[in-house]
MDAnalysis code that builds the backbone (N, CA, C; Angstrom):
import MDAnalysis as mda
import numpy as np

u = mda.Universe.empty(666, n_residues=222, atom_resindex=np.repeat(np.arange(222), 3), trajectory=True)
u.add_TopologyAttr("name", ["N", "CA", "C"] * 222)
u.add_TopologyAttr("resid", np.arange(1, 223))
u.add_TopologyAttr("resname", ["MET", "ASP", "GLN", "SER", "THR", "GLN", "LYS", "SER", "THR", "LEU", "ALA", "VAL", "SER", "HIS", "LEU", "ILE", "MET", "GLU", "ILE", "ILE", "GLU", "LYS", "TYR", "PHE", "PRO", "HIS", "LEU", "THR", "PRO", "SER", "GLN", "HIS", "ASP", "ARG", "PHE", "ALA", "ARG", "LEU", "LYS", "GLU", "LEU", "TYR", "ALA", "LEU", "TRP", "ASN", "ALA", "GLN", "ILE", "ASN", "VAL", "ILE", "SER", "ARG", "GLN", "ASP", "VAL", "GLU", "ASN", "LEU", "TYR", "GLU", "ARG", "HIS", "VAL", "LEU", "HIS", "SER", "LEU", "ALA", "ILE", "ALA", "LYS", "VAL", "VAL", "GLN", "PHE", "ALA", "GLU", "PHE", "ALA", "SER", "ILE", "LEU", "ASP", "VAL", "GLY", "THR", "GLY", "GLY", "GLY", "PHE", "PRO", "GLY", "ILE", "PRO", "LEU", "ALA", "ILE", "MET", "PHE", "PRO", "GLU", "ALA", "GLU", "PHE", "HIS", "LEU", "VAL", "ASP", "SER", "ILE", "GLY", "LYS", "LYS", "ILE", "LYS", "VAL", "VAL", "GLU", "ALA", "VAL", "ALA", "GLU", "ALA", "LEU", "ASN", "LEU", "THR", "ASN", "VAL", "ARG", "ALA", "GLN", "HIS", "CYS", "ARG", "ALA", "GLU", "GLN", "ALA", "ASP", "SER", "ASP", "TYR", "ASP", "PHE", "VAL", "VAL", "THR", "ARG", "ALA", "VAL", "ALA", "ARG", "ILE", "THR", "PRO", "LEU", "HIS", "GLY", "TRP", "VAL", "LYS", "ASN", "LYS", "ILE", "SER", "ARG", "ASN", "HIS", "VAL", "HIS", "SER", "ILE", "SER", "ASN", "GLY", "VAL", "LEU", "ALA", "LEU", "LYS", "GLY", "GLY", "ASP", "LEU", "ASP", "GLU", "GLU", "MET", "SER", "GLU", "LEU", "LYS", "ARG", "LYS", "TYR", "LYS", "ILE", "TYR", "ASN", "LEU", "GLN", "ASP", "PHE", "PHE", "GLU", "GLU", "ASP", "PHE", "PHE", "GLU", "THR", "LYS", "LYS", "ILE", "VAL", "TYR", "VAL", "PRO", "ASN"])
u.atoms.positions = np.array([
    [-35.542, 46.384, -148.492],
    [-34.806, 47.665, -148.540],
    [-35.397, 48.544, -149.633],
    [-35.833, 49.791, -149.293],
    [-36.442, 50.651, -150.299],
    [-35.372, 51.254, -151.197],
    [-35.839, 51.926, -152.265],
    [-34.907, 52.425, -153.281],
    [-33.943, 53.471, -152.728],
    [-34.441, 54.383, -151.880],
    [-33.574, 55.421, -151.332],
    [-32.494, 54.836, -150.435],
    [-32.862, 53.793, -149.658],
    [-31.885, 53.128, -148.801],
    [-30.837, 52.413, -149.635],
    [-31.280, 51.777, -150.708],
    [-30.346, 51.101, -151.608],
    [-29.349, 52.091, -152.195],
    [-29.861, 53.261, -152.632],
    [-28.975, 54.271, -153.208],
    [-27.973, 54.765, -152.174],
    [-28.463, 54.949, -150.939],
    [-27.571, 55.401, -149.874],
    [-26.488, 54.381, -149.600],
    [-26.864, 53.091, -149.541],
    [-25.912, 52.023, -149.289],
    [-24.878, 51.935, -150.407],
    [-25.340, 52.074, -151.642],
    [-24.430, 52.039, -152.779],
    [-23.469, 53.226, -152.745],
    [-23.983, 54.382, -152.327],
    [-23.126, 55.570, -152.246],
    [-22.029, 55.380, -151.219],
    [-22.382, 54.800, -150.071],
    [-21.386, 54.536, -149.032],
    [-20.361, 53.536, -149.542],
    [-20.826, 52.468, -150.189],
    [-19.913, 51.460, -150.722],
    [-18.952, 52.087, -151.735],
    [-19.490, 52.972, -152.581],
    [-18.638, 53.654, -153.559],
    [-17.596, 54.517, -152.856],
    [-18.027, 55.189, -151.788],
    [-17.095, 56.023, -151.032],
    [-15.967, 55.194, -150.444],
    [-16.313, 54.017, -149.913],
    [-15.293, 53.128, -149.357],
    [-14.297, 52.745, -150.438],
    [-14.803, 52.371, -151.617],
    [-13.918, 51.975, -152.704],
    [-12.985, 53.119, -153.084],
    [-13.509, 54.333, -153.079],
    [-12.715, 55.481, -153.501],
    [-11.677, 55.886, -152.455],
    [-12.056, 55.853, -151.181],
    [-11.192, 56.382, -150.136],
    [-10.331, 55.309, -149.470],
    [-10.936, 54.225, -149.034],
    [-10.200, 53.193, -148.292],
    [-9.489, 52.227, -149.240],
    [-10.225, 51.671, -150.198],
    [-9.614, 50.678, -151.083],
    [-8.628, 51.301, -152.059],
    [-8.644, 52.602, -152.174],
    [-7.615, 53.284, -152.956],
    [-6.233, 52.977, -152.408],
    [-6.139, 52.878, -151.085],
    [-4.853, 52.640, -150.430],
    [-4.735, 51.252, -149.815],
    [-5.874, 50.594, -149.635],
    [-5.893, 49.236, -149.075],
    [-6.780, 48.378, -149.976],
    [-6.242, 47.957, -151.109],
    [-7.067, 47.316, -152.143],
    [-7.396, 45.856, -151.885],
    [-6.898, 45.266, -150.818],
    [-7.094, 43.830, -150.614],
    [-7.944, 43.527, -149.383],
    [-8.951, 44.339, -149.134],
    [-9.838, 44.094, -148.005],
    [-10.662, 42.829, -148.238],
    [-10.916, 42.115, -147.145],
    [-11.821, 40.974, -147.219],
    [-13.258, 41.485, -147.255],
    [-14.220, 40.650, -147.666],
    [-15.625, 41.080, -147.619],
    [-16.054, 41.526, -146.225],
    [-15.572, 40.846, -145.190],
    [-15.915, 41.225, -143.824],
    [-15.367, 42.604, -143.481],
    [-14.121, 42.858, -143.848],
    [-13.540, 44.177, -143.592],
    [-14.299, 45.262, -144.355],
    [-14.593, 44.998, -145.604],
    [-15.317, 45.965, -146.423],
    [-16.664, 46.291, -145.791],
    [-17.383, 45.269, -145.360],
    [-18.696, 45.472, -144.755],
    [-18.597, 46.295, -143.473],
    [-17.616, 45.988, -142.655],
    [-17.466, 46.721, -141.399],
    [-17.093, 48.179, -141.633],
    [-16.173, 48.418, -142.542],
    [-15.835, 49.802, -142.853],
    [-17.053, 50.546, -143.403],
    [-17.832, 49.883, -144.252],
    [-18.992, 50.529, -144.859],
    [-20.046, 50.922, -143.834],
    [-20.092, 50.223, -142.718],
    [-21.110, 50.503, -141.699],
    [-20.702, 51.610, -140.729],
    [-19.451, 52.036, -140.782],
    [-18.975, 53.004, -139.797],
    [-19.706, 54.346, -139.871],
    [-19.976, 54.830, -141.067],
    [-20.599, 56.155, -141.165],
    [-21.978, 56.157, -140.521],
    [-22.774, 55.151, -140.820],
    [-24.110, 55.071, -140.230],
    [-24.035, 55.003, -138.707],
    [-23.114, 54.180, -138.201],
    [-22.993, 54.019, -136.750],
    [-22.536, 55.307, -136.077],
    [-21.540, 55.972, -136.656],
    [-21.039, 57.193, -136.026],
    [-22.016, 58.358, -136.184],
    [-22.755, 58.395, -137.286],
    [-23.779, 59.429, -137.429],
    [-24.854, 59.250, -136.354],
    [-25.229, 58.006, -136.095],
    [-26.235, 57.703, -135.074],
    [-25.751, 58.111, -133.688],
    [-24.542, 57.679, -133.338],
    [-24.051, 57.933, -131.989],
    [-23.596, 59.374, -131.797],
    [-23.073, 59.984, -132.846],
    [-22.603, 61.355, -132.706],
    [-23.760, 62.326, -132.484],
    [-24.942, 61.951, -132.939],
    [-26.121, 62.777, -132.695],
    [-26.508, 62.773, -131.220],
    [-26.082, 61.732, -130.500],
    [-26.404, 61.608, -129.078],
    [-25.243, 62.056, -128.182],
    [-24.046, 61.651, -128.567],
    [-22.842, 61.957, -127.794],
    [-21.795, 62.473, -128.768],
    [-21.413, 63.712, -128.625],
    [-20.513, 64.343, -129.601],
    [-19.084, 63.840, -129.404],
    [-18.704, 62.828, -130.197],
    [-17.364, 62.258, -130.060],
    [-16.414, 62.719, -131.162],
    [-16.968, 63.226, -132.252],
    [-16.145, 63.851, -133.287],
    [-16.857, 65.130, -133.718],
    [-16.142, 66.007, -134.391],
    [-16.753, 67.223, -134.899],
    [-17.936, 66.864, -135.791],
    [-19.052, 67.562, -135.597],
    [-20.254, 67.231, -136.369],
    [-20.020, 67.373, -137.869],
    [-19.234, 68.376, -138.276],
    [-18.959, 68.542, -139.698],
    [-18.075, 67.415, -140.226],
    [-17.326, 66.772, -139.322],
    [-16.438, 65.700, -139.744],
    [-17.167, 64.385, -140.001],
    [-18.428, 64.280, -139.597],
    [-19.183, 63.066, -139.888],
    [-19.225, 62.844, -141.395],
    [-19.354, 63.933, -142.147],
    [-19.396, 63.821, -143.610],
    [-18.030, 63.464, -144.191],
    [-16.984, 63.721, -143.439],
    [-15.620, 63.406, -143.894],
    [-15.011, 62.275, -143.074],
    [-15.873, 61.418, -142.546],
    [-15.434, 60.380, -141.610],
    [-14.336, 59.499, -142.187],
    [-14.509, 59.066, -143.427],
    [-13.576, 58.083, -143.977],
    [-12.200, 58.670, -144.244],
    [-12.145, 59.920, -144.652],
    [-10.838, 60.538, -144.890],
    [-10.186, 60.973, -143.584],
    [-10.903, 61.743, -142.765],
    [-10.304, 62.431, -141.626],
    [-10.215, 61.584, -140.365],
    [-10.917, 60.464, -140.329],
    [-10.881, 59.626, -139.141],
    [-10.475, 58.187, -139.456],
    [-11.138, 57.565, -140.432],
    [-10.833, 56.162, -140.736],
    [-9.486, 56.037, -141.432],
    [-9.311, 56.718, -142.557],
    [-8.044, 56.625, -143.283],
    [-6.897, 57.190, -142.455],
    [-7.165, 58.272, -141.729],
    [-6.146, 58.832, -140.845],
    [-5.669, 57.786, -139.851],
    [-6.599, 57.055, -139.247],
    [-6.239, 55.991, -138.304],
    [-5.434, 54.893, -138.982],
    [-5.818, 54.568, -140.202],
    [-5.169, 53.468, -140.914],
    [-3.770, 53.816, -141.407],
    [-3.365, 55.066, -141.261],
    [-1.983, 55.421, -141.598],
    [-1.001, 54.573, -140.809],
    [-1.387, 54.186, -139.597],
    [-0.511, 53.346, -138.772],
    [-0.236, 52.019, -139.453],
    [-1.202, 51.531, -140.235],
    [-1.022, 50.270, -140.961],
    [-0.018, 50.405, -142.101],
    [0.330, 51.634, -142.471],
    [1.367, 51.853, -143.470],
    [2.768, 51.801, -142.855],
    [2.820, 51.889, -141.529],
    [4.101, 51.855, -140.820],
    [4.403, 50.460, -140.296],
    [3.381, 49.757, -139.796],
    [3.585, 48.424, -139.247],
    [2.338, 47.585, -139.473],
    [2.550, 46.323, -139.805],
    [1.463, 45.347, -139.914],
    [1.418, 44.557, -138.613],
    [0.355, 44.743, -137.841],
    [0.279, 44.076, -136.549],
    [0.143, 42.562, -136.728],
    [0.965, 41.831, -135.980],
    [1.005, 40.378, -136.085],
    [-0.194, 39.739, -135.386],
    [-0.414, 38.476, -135.700],
    [-1.457, 37.718, -135.023],
    [-1.170, 37.691, -133.526],
    [-2.195, 37.966, -132.750],
    [-2.143, 37.990, -131.282],
    [-1.325, 39.167, -130.730],
    [-0.954, 40.125, -131.571],
    [-0.322, 41.340, -131.057],
    [-1.314, 42.061, -130.145],
    [-0.779, 42.772, -129.175],
    [-1.605, 43.502, -128.224],
    [-1.321, 44.996, -128.358],
    [-2.382, 45.772, -128.605],
    [-2.225, 47.196, -128.870],
    [-3.115, 47.991, -127.919],
    [-2.538, 49.004, -127.285],
    [-3.270, 49.908, -126.405],
    [-3.534, 51.221, -127.143],
    [-4.797, 51.615, -127.213],
    [-5.183, 52.898, -127.799],
    [-5.519, 53.858, -126.659],
    [-4.657, 54.848, -126.454],
    [-4.790, 55.789, -125.330],
    [-5.599, 57.010, -125.763],
    [-6.612, 57.360, -124.968],
    [-7.454, 58.503, -125.306],
    [-8.195, 58.279, -126.600],
    [-8.826, 57.123, -126.714],
    [-9.425, 56.687, -127.969],
    [-10.583, 57.559, -128.438],
    [-11.189, 58.341, -127.536],
    [-12.340, 59.150, -127.945],
    [-13.476, 58.250, -128.380],
    [-13.949, 58.428, -129.599],
    [-15.001, 57.577, -130.128],
    [-14.504, 56.291, -130.747],
    [-13.184, 56.036, -130.642],
    [-12.659, 54.779, -131.163],
    [-11.610, 54.927, -132.242],
    [-10.907, 56.042, -132.247],
    [-9.873, 56.277, -133.257],
    [-8.517, 56.515, -132.601],
    [-7.494, 55.810, -133.045],
    [-7.441, 54.952, -134.236],
    [-7.846, 53.488, -134.016],
    [-8.270, 53.122, -132.804],
    [-8.430, 51.712, -132.458],
    [-9.439, 50.930, -133.280],
    [-10.633, 51.500, -133.514],
    [-11.670, 50.754, -134.240],
    [-11.250, 50.442, -135.675],
    [-10.815, 51.426, -136.486],
    [-10.369, 51.076, -137.839],
    [-9.214, 50.068, -137.857],
    [-8.284, 50.195, -136.906],
    [-7.169, 49.250, -136.859],
    [-7.640, 47.858, -136.468],
    [-8.630, 47.778, -135.586],
    [-9.169, 46.472, -135.201],
    [-9.869, 45.795, -136.372],
    [-10.504, 46.584, -137.232],
    [-11.106, 46.024, -138.446],
    [-10.010, 45.531, -139.388],
    [-8.963, 46.313, -139.522],
    [-7.882, 45.967, -140.448],
    [-7.085, 44.759, -139.975],
    [-6.949, 44.604, -138.655],
    [-6.142, 43.512, -138.093],
    [-6.998, 42.673, -137.133],
    [-7.879, 41.845, -137.675],
    [-8.826, 41.105, -136.825],
    [-8.182, 40.064, -135.923],
    [-6.934, 39.688, -136.188],
    [-6.260, 38.682, -135.363],
    [-5.462, 39.310, -134.225],
    [-5.344, 40.626, -134.211],
    [-4.659, 41.333, -133.121],
    [-5.685, 41.738, -132.065],
    [-5.197, 42.042, -130.866],
    [-6.077, 42.413, -129.761],
    [-5.890, 43.896, -129.443],
    [-7.006, 44.610, -129.287],
    [-6.973, 46.051, -129.072],
    [-7.668, 46.419, -127.767],
    [-6.977, 47.202, -126.952],
    [-7.509, 47.695, -125.680],
    [-7.659, 49.201, -125.820],
    [-8.884, 49.686, -125.885],
    [-9.175, 51.094, -126.111],
    [-9.574, 51.734, -124.786],
    [-8.847, 52.763, -124.373],
    [-9.132, 53.401, -123.086],
    [-9.349, 54.899, -123.280],
    [-10.199, 55.462, -122.415],
    [-10.429, 56.887, -122.400],
    [-10.910, 57.282, -121.014],
    [-10.556, 58.488, -120.593],
    [-10.938, 58.952, -119.259],
    [-12.361, 59.490, -119.215],
    [-13.018, 59.581, -120.373],
    [-14.395, 60.072, -120.439],
    [-15.329, 58.897, -120.715],
    [-16.171, 58.586, -119.749],
    [-16.985, 57.386, -119.817],
    [-17.958, 57.351, -120.974],
    [-18.556, 58.504, -121.338],
    [-19.553, 58.493, -122.410],
    [-18.922, 58.160, -123.761],
    [-17.636, 58.471, -123.920],
    [-16.959, 58.117, -125.168],
    [-16.723, 56.610, -125.245],
    [-16.400, 56.008, -124.118],
    [-16.236, 54.558, -124.084],
    [-17.561, 53.860, -124.374],
    [-18.657, 54.460, -123.956],
    [-19.990, 53.911, -124.279],
    [-20.168, 53.808, -125.788],
    [-19.723, 54.826, -126.520],
    [-19.818, 54.805, -127.979],
    [-18.929, 53.705, -128.552],
    [-17.700, 53.612, -128.052],
    [-16.771, 52.578, -128.525],
    [-17.383, 51.190, -128.329],
    [-17.930, 50.946, -127.175],
    [-18.532, 49.642, -126.879],
    [-19.698, 49.348, -127.822],
    [-20.521, 50.363, -128.096],
    [-21.673, 50.166, -128.972],
    [-21.238, 49.886, -130.407],
    [-20.248, 50.615, -130.893],
    [-19.767, 50.408, -132.256],
    [-19.113, 49.036, -132.388],
    [-18.280, 48.673, -131.422],
    [-17.616, 47.370, -131.464],
    [-18.634, 46.240, -131.426],
    [-19.674, 46.395, -130.612],
    [-20.712, 45.358, -130.532],
    [-21.497, 45.265, -131.832],
    [-21.847, 46.398, -132.416],
    [-22.603, 46.398, -133.667],
    [-21.827, 45.734, -134.796],
    [-20.514, 45.886, -134.774],
    [-19.662, 45.314, -135.817],
    [-19.148, 43.918, -135.458],
    [-19.503, 43.443, -134.256],
    [-19.020, 42.151, -133.759],
    [-17.494, 42.097, -133.785],
    [-16.892, 43.142, -133.263],
    [-15.426, 43.203, -133.172],
    [-15.012, 42.554, -131.854],
    [-14.803, 41.267, -131.897],
    [-14.462, 40.530, -130.672],
    [-13.027, 40.764, -130.232],
    [-12.245, 41.446, -131.050],
    [-10.852, 41.740, -130.694],
    [-10.696, 43.119, -130.066],
    [-11.805, 43.742, -129.656],
    [-11.768, 45.064, -129.035],
    [-12.251, 44.976, -127.592],
    [-11.451, 45.547, -126.691],
    [-11.861, 45.712, -125.296],
    [-11.807, 47.196, -124.979],
    [-12.908, 47.740, -124.511],
    [-12.984, 49.162, -124.178],
    [-13.064, 49.331, -122.671],
    [-12.373, 50.346, -122.156],
    [-12.339, 50.552, -120.710],
    [-12.294, 52.042, -120.381],
    [-13.104, 52.422, -119.403],
    [-13.117, 53.796, -118.905],
    [-12.009, 53.926, -117.865],
    [-10.867, 54.427, -118.293],
    [-9.741, 54.601, -117.383],
    [-8.696, 55.495, -118.038],
    [-7.711, 55.884, -117.264],
    [-6.584, 56.650, -117.783],
    [-5.506, 55.694, -118.278],
    [-4.592, 56.206, -119.088],
    [-3.535, 55.372, -119.656],
    [-2.739, 54.664, -118.571],
    [-2.480, 55.367, -117.481],
    [-1.661, 54.801, -116.406],
    [-2.320, 53.595, -115.750],
    [-3.640, 53.469, -115.916],
    [-4.377, 52.386, -115.275],
    [-4.546, 51.158, -116.170],
    [-4.119, 51.239, -117.422],
    [-4.196, 50.077, -118.309],
    [-3.389, 48.932, -117.708],
    [-3.918, 47.727, -117.819],
    [-3.456, 46.639, -116.948],
    [-2.690, 45.514, -117.632],
    [-2.117, 45.754, -118.793],
    [-1.440, 44.670, -119.510],
    [-0.107, 45.152, -120.070],
    [0.614, 44.208, -120.687],
    [1.787, 44.558, -121.490],
    [1.348, 44.599, -122.947],
    [1.876, 45.550, -123.692],
    [1.432, 45.762, -125.061],
    [2.626, 45.795, -126.009],
    [2.378, 45.372, -127.248],
    [3.409, 45.496, -128.275],
    [3.550, 46.956, -128.705],
    [2.403, 47.617, -128.883],
    [2.419, 49.014, -129.299],
    [1.355, 49.803, -128.557],
    [1.647, 51.074, -128.360],
    [0.654, 52.029, -127.881],
    [0.377, 52.988, -129.033],
    [-0.893, 53.135, -129.398],
    [-1.287, 54.058, -130.461],
    [-2.147, 55.156, -129.856],
    [-2.117, 56.310, -130.495],
    [-2.889, 57.433, -129.978],
    [-3.027, 58.482, -131.065],
    [-4.010, 59.360, -130.867],
    [-4.242, 60.414, -131.856],
    [-4.515, 61.730, -131.133],
    [-3.551, 62.647, -131.205],
    [-3.716, 64.013, -130.689],
    [-4.208, 64.055, -129.251],
    [-3.592, 63.232, -128.399],
    [-4.034, 63.157, -127.003],
    [-3.195, 64.055, -126.104],
    [-1.879, 63.990, -126.243],
    [-0.989, 64.736, -125.350],
    [0.356, 64.931, -126.041],
    [1.165, 65.801, -125.484],
    [2.521, 65.960, -125.986],
    [3.281, 64.653, -125.792],
    [4.210, 64.395, -126.668],
    [4.821, 63.071, -126.746],
    [5.620, 62.709, -125.494],
    [6.261, 63.682, -124.843],
    [7.082, 63.352, -123.676],
    [6.251, 62.841, -122.499],
    [5.202, 63.555, -122.056],
    [4.389, 62.974, -120.985],
    [3.672, 61.708, -121.409],
    [3.222, 61.645, -122.652],
    [2.553, 60.437, -123.145],
    [3.470, 59.227, -123.015],
    [4.707, 59.380, -123.470],
    [5.653, 58.273, -123.383],
    [5.903, 57.885, -121.929],
    [5.958, 58.875, -121.056],
    [6.152, 58.592, -119.636],
    [5.020, 57.769, -119.040],
    [3.789, 58.008, -119.498],
    [2.634, 57.267, -118.980],
    [2.679, 55.792, -119.359],
    [3.213, 55.484, -120.548],
    [3.033, 54.137, -121.098],
    [4.306, 53.332, -121.275],
    [5.470, 53.928, -121.086],
    [6.717, 53.241, -121.441],
    [6.896, 51.923, -120.696],
    [6.415, 51.848, -119.465],
    [6.567, 50.614, -118.692],
    [5.511, 49.565, -119.012],
    [4.595, 49.894, -119.918],
    [3.554, 48.954, -120.312],
    [3.860, 48.279, -121.652],
    [4.995, 48.623, -122.243],
    [5.344, 48.098, -123.560],
    [6.267, 46.906, -123.425],
    [5.881, 45.799, -124.049],
    [6.626, 44.543, -123.951],
    [8.017, 44.673, -124.581],
    [8.959, 43.940, -124.011],
    [10.314, 43.908, -124.559],
    [10.499, 42.781, -125.583],
    [9.464, 42.009, -125.808],
    [9.520, 40.911, -126.785],
    [9.073, 41.434, -128.148],
    [10.024, 41.636, -129.037],
    [9.740, 42.272, -130.323],
    [9.532, 41.203, -131.398],
    [8.378, 41.269, -132.101],
    [8.097, 40.290, -133.159],
    [7.690, 40.974, -134.462],
    [7.700, 42.308, -134.497],
    [7.256, 43.033, -135.679],
    [8.446, 43.545, -136.495],
    [8.132, 44.155, -137.620],
    [9.178, 44.682, -138.498],
    [9.890, 45.879, -137.882],
    [9.247, 46.535, -136.929],
    [9.876, 47.605, -136.153],
    [9.760, 47.237, -134.673],
    [10.612, 47.813, -133.853],
    [10.572, 47.514, -132.425],
    [9.283, 48.033, -131.800],
    [8.858, 47.358, -130.738],
    [7.682, 47.809, -130.002],
    [7.871, 49.255, -129.549],
    [6.763, 49.978, -129.414],
    [6.867, 51.367, -128.978],
    [5.563, 52.111, -129.132],
    [5.678, 53.431, -129.188],
    [4.529, 54.326, -129.308],
    [4.410, 54.802, -130.752],
    [3.183, 54.790, -131.270],
    [2.879, 55.332, -132.588],
    [1.788, 56.385, -132.396],
    [2.165, 57.657, -132.484],
    [1.246, 58.750, -132.185],
    [0.932, 59.549, -133.441],
    [-0.345, 59.635, -133.783],
    [-0.789, 60.461, -134.899],
    [-0.833, 61.920, -134.447],
    [-0.122, 62.777, -135.170],
    [-0.038, 64.183, -134.806],
    [-0.076, 65.050, -136.063],
    [-0.162, 66.373, -135.844],
    [-0.184, 67.288, -136.982],
    [0.563, 68.567, -136.680],
    [0.888, 69.297, -137.740],
    [1.508, 70.604, -137.578],
    [3.000, 70.546, -137.328],
    [3.537, 71.648, -136.859],
    [4.970, 71.783, -136.582],
    [5.283, 71.131, -135.239],
    [6.120, 70.113, -135.260],
    [6.427, 69.352, -134.050],
    [7.815, 69.646, -133.489],
    [8.522, 70.601, -134.053],
    [9.913, 70.820, -133.652],
    [10.049, 71.074, -132.154],
    [9.255, 71.982, -131.620],
    [9.356, 72.306, -130.204],
    [8.986, 71.098, -129.341],
    [7.898, 70.434, -129.697],
    [7.454, 69.274, -128.923],
    [8.499, 68.167, -128.916],
    [9.075, 67.890, -130.071],
    [10.030, 66.801, -130.159],
    [11.355, 67.136, -129.473],
    [11.666, 68.425, -129.342],
    [12.904, 68.818, -128.671],
    [12.872, 68.449, -127.186],
    [11.678, 68.243, -126.642],
    [11.526, 67.870, -125.235],
    [11.821, 66.393, -125.001],
    [11.751, 65.592, -126.041],
    [11.879, 64.142, -125.911],
    [13.346, 63.742, -125.997],
    [13.895, 63.317, -124.909],
    [15.331, 63.020, -124.857],
    [15.592, 61.544, -125.154],
    [15.110, 61.103, -126.316],
    [15.350, 59.721, -126.722],
    [15.114, 59.612, -128.228],
    [15.459, 58.465, -128.763],
    [15.360, 58.238, -130.198],
    [13.901, 58.229, -130.652],
    [13.644, 58.787, -131.835],
    [12.306, 58.746, -132.410],
    [12.417, 58.869, -133.929],
    [11.309, 58.616, -134.597],
    [11.238, 58.779, -136.049],
    [9.887, 59.381, -136.400],
    [9.880, 60.267, -137.379],
    [8.637, 60.876, -137.839],
    [8.330, 60.410, -139.260],
    [7.106, 59.941, -139.454],
    [6.606, 59.561, -140.777],
    [5.625, 60.635, -141.239],
    [5.820, 61.162, -142.435],
    [4.903, 62.139, -143.018],
    [3.798, 61.419, -143.773],
    [2.550, 61.700, -143.408],
    [1.442, 60.964, -144.019],
    [1.239, 61.329, -145.482],
    [1.766, 62.473, -145.912],
    [1.663, 62.798, -147.332],
    [2.494, 61.838, -148.185],
    [3.392, 61.077, -147.555],
    [4.130, 60.032, -148.276],
    [3.261, 58.810, -148.527],
    [2.163, 58.689, -147.780],
    [1.259, 57.548, -147.913],
    [-0.022, 57.909, -148.660],
    [-0.551, 59.098, -148.402],
    [-1.857, 59.509, -148.913],
    [-1.733, 60.854, -149.635],
    [-2.426, 61.003, -150.765],
    [-2.276, 62.205, -151.572],
    [-3.295, 63.299, -151.257],
    [-4.317, 63.015, -150.461],
    [-5.327, 64.020, -150.145],
    [-4.714, 65.186, -149.356],
    [-5.232, 66.399, -149.604],
    [-4.690, 67.607, -148.974],
    [-4.726, 67.543, -147.452],
    [-5.727, 66.855, -146.907],
    [-5.878, 66.771, -145.459],
    [-4.617, 66.256, -144.781],
    [-3.866, 65.408, -145.469],
    [-2.711, 64.745, -144.857],
    [-1.402, 65.513, -145.028],
    [-1.463, 66.694, -145.615],
    [-0.241, 67.439, -145.920],
    [0.589, 67.730, -144.666],
    [-0.078, 68.025, -143.554],
    [0.652, 68.364, -142.318],
    [0.544, 67.275, -141.264],
    [-0.005, 66.122, -141.625],
    [-0.214, 65.052, -140.654],
    [1.009, 64.138, -140.589],
    [1.273, 63.629, -139.393],
    [2.472, 62.817, -139.173],
    [2.167, 61.688, -138.193],
    [3.063, 60.697, -138.184],
    [3.118, 59.703, -137.122],
    [4.464, 59.850, -136.442],
    [4.427, 60.020, -135.134],
    [5.650, 60.016, -134.343],
    [5.827, 58.614, -133.767],
    [6.930, 57.994, -134.096],
    [7.237, 56.641, -133.615],
    [8.371, 56.729, -132.600],
    [8.101, 56.243, -131.391],
    [9.115, 56.212, -130.335],
    [9.349, 54.764, -129.946],
    [10.418, 54.155, -130.415],
    [10.699, 52.764, -130.023],
    [11.033, 52.673, -128.561],
    [10.663, 51.560, -127.946],
    [10.895, 51.410, -126.515],
    [12.333, 50.965, -126.243],
])
């Protein structure tokens, strides 16, 4: 490894310590290594297939990885838990969550095939054996799941309608099985459409960076 590569690797490692380990200080060496490799992998694939905003590649750990990991502040997925990531795009929130919870199983789906190609490549490069990627719509997912996670895919009412019958009634977590949707902005109008119980978590309660000031998780128990 030449000197410039070493400096680059050290810079990435420092970034991980500053951004991810600031809020998740007990990562294993394997988790740390996998998180550290994400920027290189997404920079490589994003140059070929635009799965995230090009300017966001430089802010990957804050705006995509840490944002995805906000779900881990709401629930710790149990061993052998099954999680469906709807409209995963390039793998968010599913890939960071799969790194964080290596004993849980993640099914990442998207209706755009080229995005699933990226997910498959990243999961293979990281040897994430707990990730299954599939080119399909949410309605076509073929299993029962403890939780459905998603990030800015659709309004909560139609989203819940697509997946509510795919959520298991066997509850083993600290919260009941259901939908955990990462969203932003003013949700009053959107939530008024949902005629059932829900809870909103403000991400500024978990993370102090300005990016999270308007970010939320909408939790809809099944």
